[in-house]
C-alpha positions in Angstrom: 375.5 70.3 147.0 376.4 73.2 144.6 373.5 72.6 142.3 371.0 73.2 145.3 372.6 76.3 146.9 371.4 79.9 146.1 373.8 82.1 144.6 374.0 85.7 146.0 374.7 87.0 142.5 371.1 86.2 141.4 369.3 87.3 144.5 366.4 89.6 143.5 366.7 88.4 139.9 362.8 88.7 139.7 363.3 92.5 140.0 365.7 92.7 137.0 364.8 94.0 133.7 364.0 91.2 131.4 367.0 91.8 129.1 369.3 91.4 132.0 367.7 88.1 133.1 368.1 86.8 129.5 371.8 87.9 129.4 372.3 86.2 132.9 370.8 82.9 131.6 372.7 83.1 128.3 376.1 83.6 130.3 375.0 80.5 132.4 374.7 78.4 129.2 378.3 79.4 128.2 379.3 78.3 131.8 377.8 74.9 131.0 380.0 74.5 127.9 383.0 75.5 129.9 382.3 72.9 132.4 382.0 70.1 129.7 385.4 71.5 128.5 387.0 71.0 131.7 385.8 67.3 131.6 387.3 66.6 128.2 389.9 64.2 129.6 387.3 62.2 131.6 385.1 62.0 128.5 387.9 60.8 126.3 389.0 58.1 128.7 385.4 56.9 129.2 384.8 56.7 125.5 387.9 54.8 124.9 386.9 52.3 127.5 383.3 52.0 126.1 384.3 51.3 122.6 385.9 47.9 123.0 383.0 46.6 125.2 380.4 47.6 122.5 382.8 46.1 119.9 382.6 42.8 121.6 378.7 42.7 121.3 377.9 44.6 124.5 374.8 46.8 125.1 374.5 50.5 126.2 372.4 51.0 129.1 371.3 54.6 130.0 370.0 55.4 133.4 368.6 58.4 135.1 365.5 60.1 136.9 363.8 63.3 136.2 365.6 65.8 133.8 368.8 63.8 133.9 366.8 60.7 132.8 365.0 62.4 130.0 368.3 63.7 128.7 369.9 60.3 128.9 367.0 58.7 127.1 367.1 61.4 124.5 370.7 60.7 123.7 370.4 57.0 123.6 367.3 57.2 121.4 369.1 59.2 118.7 371.8 56.6 118.3 369.5 54.2 116.3 368.7 56.7 113.4 372.0 58.5 113.4 374.4 55.8 113.7 372.4 52.7 113.0 372.9 51.4 116.6 370.8 48.1 117.0 367.9 48.5 119.1 368.4 45.2 120.8 371.7 46.5 122.2 370.3 49.6 123.8 368.3 49.9 127.0 366.8 53.3 128.2 366.0 53.1 131.8 364.3 56.1 133.5 362.9 56.2 136.9 359.1 56.0 136.7 359.2 54.3 133.3 358.1 55.6 129.9 355.4 57.8 131.5 358.2 59.7 133.1 359.3 61.1 129.8 356.3 63.3 129.5 355.5 64.2 133.1 357.0 64.1 136.6 356.5 60.8 138.5 356.4 61.7 142.1 358.8 59.5 144.3 360.1 57.6 141.2 363.7 58.7 141.7 363.8 57.2 145.3 362.9 53.7 144.0 366.3 52.0 144.4 364.9 48.5 144.7 363.1 49.0 141.4 366.5 49.8 139.8 368.2 46.7 141.0 365.0 44.7 139.6 365.4 46.2 136.3 369.2 45.5 136.2 368.4 41.8 137.0 365.6 41.6 134.6 367.7 42.8 131.8 370.6 40.6 132.8 373.2 43.2 132.7 376.6 41.6 132.2 380.3 42.2 131.9 380.4 43.4 128.4 377.5 45.9 128.9 378.1 49.7 129.5 376.0 51.4 132.1 375.8 55.4 131.7 374.2 56.9 134.9 373.3 60.5 134.9 372.3 62.5 138.0 373.0 66.2 138.5 373.1 65.6 142.4 375.1 62.5 142.2 373.1 60.9 144.8 369.7 60.0 143.2 368.8 56.6 144.7 367.4 55.1 141.6 370.4 56.1 139.5 372.9 55.1 142.1 371.4 51.8 142.7 371.5 51.2 138.8 375.1 52.0 138.9 375.9 49.9 141.9 374.1 47.0 140.2 376.2 47.5 137.2 379.3 47.4 139.1 378.3 44.1 140.9 377.7 42.6 137.5 381.0 43.8 136.2 379.6 46.0 133.6 381.6 49.1 132.7 380.0 52.1 134.6 380.2 55.6 133.8 378.8 58.3 136.1 377.9 61.7 135.1 377.1 64.4 137.8 377.3 68.0 138.6 378.3 67.9 142.2 381.9 66.8 143.3 382.7 63.9 145.7 379.3 62.3 145.4 378.6 58.6 145.4 377.8 58.4 141.7 381.1 59.9 140.9 383.2 57.9 143.6 381.6 54.6 142.6 381.6 54.9 138.9 384.6 53.3 137.0 384.7 56.4 134.9 383.4 59.5 136.8 382.6 62.7 134.8 382.1 65.8 136.9 380.6 68.6 135.2 381.3 71.7 137.3 378.4 73.9 136.7 378.0 75.3 140.3 374.9 77.0 141.4 371.9 77.6 139.2 370.4 81.0 138.4 367.3 79.5 139.8 368.5 77.5 142.9 368.1 73.8 142.3 366.8 74.0 138.9 369.1 71.6 137.3 367.1 71.8 133.9 369.2 74.9 133.4 372.9 75.0 133.1 373.4 71.4 134.7 371.1 70.0 132.2 372.9 71.9 129.3 376.3 70.4 130.5 374.8 66.9 130.8 373.3 67.1 127.3 376.5 68.2 125.7 378.6 65.6 127.6 376.2 62.9 126.5 376.3 63.9 123.0 380.1 64.2 122.9 380.6 60.8 124.7 378.3 58.8 122.4 379.4 60.4 119.2 383.0 59.8 120.0 382.3 56.2 120.8 380.4 55.8 117.4 383.2 57.4 115.6 385.6 55.0 117.3 383.4 52.1 116.3 383.7 53.1 112.6 380.0 54.3 112.3 381.4 57.6 110.8 383.5 57.8 107.7 384.9 61.0 106.3 382.6 62.9 108.6 379.6 61.2 107.3 377.0 59.1 109.1 377.4 56.1 107.0 375.4 53.8 109.2 372.3 56.0 109.0 369.0 54.3 108.8 367.2 55.8 105.9 363.7 55.6 107.4 362.3 58.8 105.7 362.7 60.7 102.5 365.1 63.1 104.0 367.4 60.4 105.2 367.0 58.5 101.7 368.2 61.7 100.1 371.1 62.0 102.5 372.3 58.4 101.9 372.3 59.2 98.1 374.2 62.4 98.6 376.7 60.8 100.7 377.5 58.2 98.2 377.7 60.7 95.3 380.2 62.8 97.6 382.3 59.8 98.2 382.3 58.1 94.8 381.5 60.8 92.3 378.7 58.3 90.9 375.4 59.6 89.4 372.3 59.6 91.4 370.8 56.7 89.4 373.9 54.8 90.1 373.8 55.2 93.9 370.1 54.6 94.0 370.7 51.3 92.1 373.6 50.5 94.6 371.4 51.3 97.7 368.7 49.1 96.3 371.0 46.2 95.8 372.5 46.9 99.3 369.2 47.0 100.9 369.7 50.5 102.0 373.2 50.0 103.5 375.5 52.9 102.7 378.5 50.9 103.5 377.6 48.0 101.2 376.4 50.4 98.5 379.8 52.1 98.5 381.7 48.8 98.1 379.3 47.9 95.3 380.2 51.3 93.5 383.8 50.3 94.1 383.2 47.1 92.0 382.4 44.6 94.7 379.7 42.0 94.2 377.1 42.0 97.3 378.5 38.8 98.9 382.0 40.1 98.5 381.1 43.4 100.0 379.4 41.7 103.0 382.5 39.7 103.7 384.8 42.5 103.6 382.8 44.5 106.1 382.4 41.5 108.4 386.1 40.8 108.5 386.6 44.5 109.1 384.2 44.4 112.1 381.9 46.6 110.2 384.2 49.3 109.7 384.3 50.9 106.3 387.8 52.2 106.1 389.7 48.9 106.6 387.3 47.3 104.4 388.1 49.8 101.6 391.9 49.2 102.5 391.4 45.4 102.1 389.7 46.0 98.8 392.5 48.2 97.5 395.1 45.7 98.7 393.4 42.9 97.0 393.4 44.8 93.7 397.0 45.6 94.1 397.8 42.0 94.6 399.1 42.3 98.1 397.9 41.4 101.6 396.2 44.3 103.4 398.2 45.9 106.3 
């Protein structure tokens, strides 16, 4: 496997000057970005397949082991505060369980039977999406999870850094990140990990945009769980409407913190009407705003 082989280019690297070692590592990070760019088409196809499943109430299921598992869990965990993704529609499955987030759990990545049990326990179904990440493309826990997802007719996405591996061959949407050999042979926390992190960020962010959780480049489904995010919510509404800070604070209070509802309130909707407009628009703000504008103009929305 490319990620496990030694590269002659880096033989004797421990004898190099520190500045040259850093230059080589930085160069490798740029190579990781290039690998993601090469997978752009696969990422787009995967995102466009994911969005309809989630739009019908499906769950996002992230699966991985070791570094890949921690990167997958991190991406999934960030969807809740950033995009308001519901916690009950997110599963973060890492070999070895939660303890594996903080330390290596020896042998956990080989527990293929445990993976199958978890997929059964969580009743993975046809409207769910399984995103399985493994640099090798062969990790037993991750591969077993993906196979269980296929058996249950879930949409499966496989992300790996080695070509022609089972994870990519068996995923409905394979995403190959061609990062090649690592500067430190086998250390996939380096450029393979960087490429995975970027790919996951791009994939999930594109899905959230397609689901209407971004409006005019703003995270309008943000959960204002601290002072910084409360201020961000206020600033978004001031930017979008031109209303005063006092006005947007009052709207957010009446909207119980929902930026989307607050925006419709600032456009003159009553709370019940705003909720109905959003519901009919599948939670997407832009078509809800279009319906409001059409209603005011005395015509049916397009």
